[in-house]
N, C-alpha and C positions, 0 to 999 in steps of 0.2 A: 896731429891731423889724422893719422891712421887710426888712432883709437876713437876719435870722434866719428869717423866714417863707419867703423865697425858698429859703434853704438847706434847710429842712425839706421843701419841695415837691420840690426837686431830688433829695434822698435818697429820698423816697417814690417818685418817678417812676422812679428808677434801680432800686429794688427790684422794681417790677412789670415794668419793661421788660426785665429780665433773663430773664423767663419767656417765651421766644419760641417760637412755632410755632402753626399753625392748630388750631382745635378746633371741635367741635360745641358750640354754646352751651347745649344742654340735655343732661341725662344720657341715654345711649343705652338703648333697650330693644328687645326682640324679641318677635314674636308668631308662633307656628307651631301647626299641627295635629299633636298627638301621635298620636292614633288617631281613628277616626270618633267624633265627638261629644265630643272633648276638645281644648280649645285651651289652650296653655301661654303665659303671659305672663311674661317674665323681664326683670330690670332690674339695672343697676349704679347704686348711689346714692352719690355722693361727698360728700353733705352730712350730716355727723354731727349737725348741729343741725336736722334735719328732724323736725317734730313731727306731721305728718299726711301720709299717702300713701295715695291711693285709686286703684283701677283702675276706669275707666269704659268703658262699651260703648254703641255705637249701631249702628243698621242703615242709617244714611247717614253721610256723611263730615263733616257740618257742624253737626248739631243733634241734639236728642233723646238726648244722652248721659246715661246713668244709672249711678250708682255700684253696682258689683256686689261689691266687696271693699274693705275698709279694713284696712290693715296694723296689727297690734297692736304691732309693733316697727319703726316707719318709719325709724329711724336705721340699720338694718342695711345694710352695704355691698352685699351680694349677696342677692337674694331672688327668689321667683317665686310664681305663682299659676296653678292649673289651673281653667279655666272648664268645668264639666261640663254646662252647659245652653245651648250656643250653638244658634242656629236652623239645623237641618240643611239643607244645600244653598243657604244664603244667604251673602252676603258681610257680614261684621261688621267694625266698626271699633273699635279699642281706643286709649285714651290714658291717661296717668298724670297725676294732679293732685298737686302738691307744695305743702305749706305749710311755710315756714321760720320758725324762731324769730325773733321780731321783727316778724312780720306779712307778710313777702313771700310771694307765691304765684305759681305758674305752671303751665301745662299743656304736656305734650309734644305734638309733632305726632301726629296719628292714624295708626295703621298698620292696613291691611286684611288680612283673611285669609278665605278662602272654605272653608266646611266641606264635607266629602264627603257627598253624599246617600246614604241607605240604599239597598241593592240593590233594584231594581224600583220605587223610589218615583217619583212624578211631582211635578215642581217646582210649588209653589203660591206665588203672590205673597203678600207680607206685606200683609194687609188688617186693618182694624179690625173687631172682632167686632160682629155685630148685637145690639142690646139684647134682653134676655130679659124677657118679660112676668112681672112679679113675682107675678101671680096664678096663673100656670100652674105648679103644683107638680110636674107630671109631667116637665117639661123640666129638665135639669140644665145650669147655665152651663158653657160650654166652657172650655178651659184658658186661652185668652187673656183671657176675661172675668174669670176668677179672678185673673189677674195684675193686671188693672186695679183690682179690689177691693183687692188688696194695696197698690197704688200709693197708695191713700188713707191708709194707715198710715205712709207715708214722710214725713220732715221735709225740706222744701226750704230750702236755704241760699242767701240772696241777698247780693250785694255791689253797692251802688250801683244798685239796682233790676234787677240782672242775676242770673238764677239760675245758680249755679255747679254744684251737684250736689244729688242727693237721697239721704238716708241713712235706714236703718232706725233704730228706736229705740235699739238697742244701739250701732250705729255713731255715732249722734248723741251718745250719752253719752260715747263715747270722744273724739269731736271736741270736745265741750264741755270735757272735762277738759284737752285739749291747749291750747285757747284760754285757759283759766284760768291757764295758766303764763305768759301774756304780759299786756301792758297793754291788749290789745284787749277789746272787749265784744261780747256777743250780745244782741240785742233781739228778743223774741218778738213776731211780728206777729199770728199766730193759732196754733191748735193744731198746724198742720202747716207753718208758715212761720216762719223765723228770719232776721233781718238781721244780718250780720257787720259790725261797726263797728271798723275799725282805730283805734288810739289816735291822737289828734290831737297834732301837735307844733307848737311855736311857733319859727319861725326866729330865730336869734340873729345879728344884724348881717347878715342875708340870706346866711348861709353854709350850704352844703350839707354835712351830716355823713356821713362814710364809716365804716361799721362792718365789722369782721371778727368774725363771731359776735356776742358781746355787748360787744365792746371798740370804743370810739371811737378811730379811728386817724388821722383827718384832718378838717379843716374847710376847705372850698374855696369861693371865690366862683364864680359861674356860668361865667365865662370859663375859669378854671383847671379847673373840674369837667369842662367839655366836652373840654378837652385830655386830662385824665386818663381820661375815659370812652373816648375814641377810642383811647388807648394800650392800655387793657385789652382792648378788643375786637379790635384789629388785631395786637398784638404779644405777647399772653399767651394762656394757656389758662384764665385766670380768668373768672368770670362776675359781672356787676354787675346786681343786681336793685333795683327801686324799691319801697321800703316806702311812701313818700308823696313829695310834691314836695320835701321837705327832708331826707329820710333815705334813704340808699342802703346796700345791703348787698353787700359784696364776698365772693364765695365763691372761695377759693383752690382751684385745680385739684388734685385728688387722682387719681393714676393708678387705673384700674379695678382692683378687687380681683382677686387672682390666682385663677383658677378652680380648683376642687378636684374630684377624683373621689370621689363618695360611694358606699361599698360597704355593701350591706344583706344581712342574712340573716333571712328570715321577718319582714320589715317592721321589723327592729331595725337601727339604724346600727352597723356593726362598726367602721369607720374612715373617715377622710377623708384622702386622700393627694394629693400633687403629681402632675400628669399624667405627669411623667418617671419618678417612682418607681412609678406604677401599672403601667407596662410590665414592670418587674422582678417585681412581685407577680403579674401575669397569667401571665408565663412560669413562675414558680414553682408556681402552682396547677395549670397545665396539665401540667407535667412531673412533679410530685411527688405529686399527688393525683388522685382521680377525680371531684372536684367540677366543676361546670359554671358558667361565668360568663355571665350574660344581661344585655345592655345595654338598660336601660329607655330612656335617651336618652344624649346625649353626656357627661353628668356624673353619671349614676346607674347603678350596676351592682348586680345581684342575684346572690348566690351560691346555687346549688342544690346542697346537700350530696349526695354520692353515697349512695344507699340500698343497703345490702348485702342481697341476696336470700338468705335462709337456705335451704340445701338439706339436708334431713334424711338422715342416713346410719345405717342400722340398726347396732346393736351386734353385735360378734362374740362377746360373752360372754353377753348376755341378749337373747333374741329369741323370736319365735313360730315354731314349726315348721310343717310342711306341713299338719298336722291342726288348727292353730290354737291349740295348747297352748304355754304359756310354757316355754322351755328355758333353763336356766342351765348353760353349758359352761365349765368351768375346768380345763384340762389340768394345771396346776401346783398343784392343790389340796394335794398332799402336801408341797410345799416352802414354801407360804405359808398364812397365815391370812386367810380371806375372810369378810366379812359384807356384807349388802345391805339397803337400806331402800327400800321402795316408797311412792310418793305418788300421790294423786289428781291430776288435771290442774290443779286450782287450787292445788296445793302442800300440801294437807293430808296428813299422814302416814297411810298405810293400815295397814301392818304391816312388820315387819322379821324377817329371819332372822339370828340372832346368829352362828351358826357353820355353815359349809358344809364337809362332809367328803367329799362325793362329787364326782368330776370331771364328772358329768352329772346334772342334777336337773331333773325335769319337774313343773311345778305345774299343778294343775287350775284351770279357769276359775272355779270356785266361790269360790276364795280372793279374787277381785277383785269379787264381787257383781254387777257390770254390765259391759257391753261398752264399748269406747271407748279413749281415750288414757290412759296411765299413765306416770309417770316413775320413775326409780330412781337411786340412788347406790351404786356398788360400791366397797368398800374392800378394799385389799390391805395386810396388816400395819398396819392402822389408818390407812392413808393413802388418800385418795381416788384411785381408779384410773380411774373413768369415771363421767360423769353423762350420761344419755341418756333416751330414752323408747321406748315400744313401743305397738302397737295390738292390742287383742283384739277380734276380730270376733264377731258374734252367731252362735249355733249355727243 
């Protein structure tokens, strides 16, 4: 039995030690200012069993983080979020909070970005708003006070007496549904406070259980677990998270998802292509069309279709003469059969001349009732010869 267990540990260790090279122990993400007043947060998520992913923001680097976005599809490999309400001219800090199926959770390190102040603005320090006298109905609470009032509607999530984040009612509902998929529990402290209680486990023979997703892959004593943990940290790109003292979750490294170029037309996604293929598409559009490509950022391209400017050209057969009368000029009237239909500008038929026998025919303005634009269709031997329009001016 002892030999069999040693053999199992050797095989398990060999499997993980084969995955050699250094790594960042947490998923990478980036924060940058797109334009004035818009901050983009992008991330690669290698954890397919992620059940909760939240973007948190703070105006200092160590505390007062508040959840500003909760992903509806936390398991997506590549995703992003645009913060449209950063504090102008201030440095903001962003981090990502992950919850993994089984109860493990962690935060990424915070990244800082400084927003561009508006032209001519004067930098003002961040201060708490002064309270407003409730009896003074003439004064309106300022914007920051309104945000404080909204804070009262948030639900605070605690773990071991430590506040993790604050969620809106909709975000809390999504978070609650995610937790219900696990054996963990949520205990309501009051109307705006909830305690997160991970499921308790009872150790068997003082062995530490190793999980990959929901599968139990090994049971190790503390000594062998320490060796195993050091091997994972030093010699692989995998990550080992603690569910509790007796359960550990191993996340096998997944290479970052291949970035794609997303091409849009009028806010509709036309295609997503490999960056290498995009160069060929870009060259084809540039050389074979008059459309314009506009880069929103490194991964999003907008197509602006070429708009043809219509230039009206008067007809050489039906036109207005120098005196403003409509002239029909058909030099080959003896060789062909002609008829013409006149229309109002909205396409309503006005009248028609079924047979034209003269090479030149002048029509009085009274035939058209009013001045303005009219269109016509000229037929030669019952085939459409020309479709055009003309303008009759007022007398």
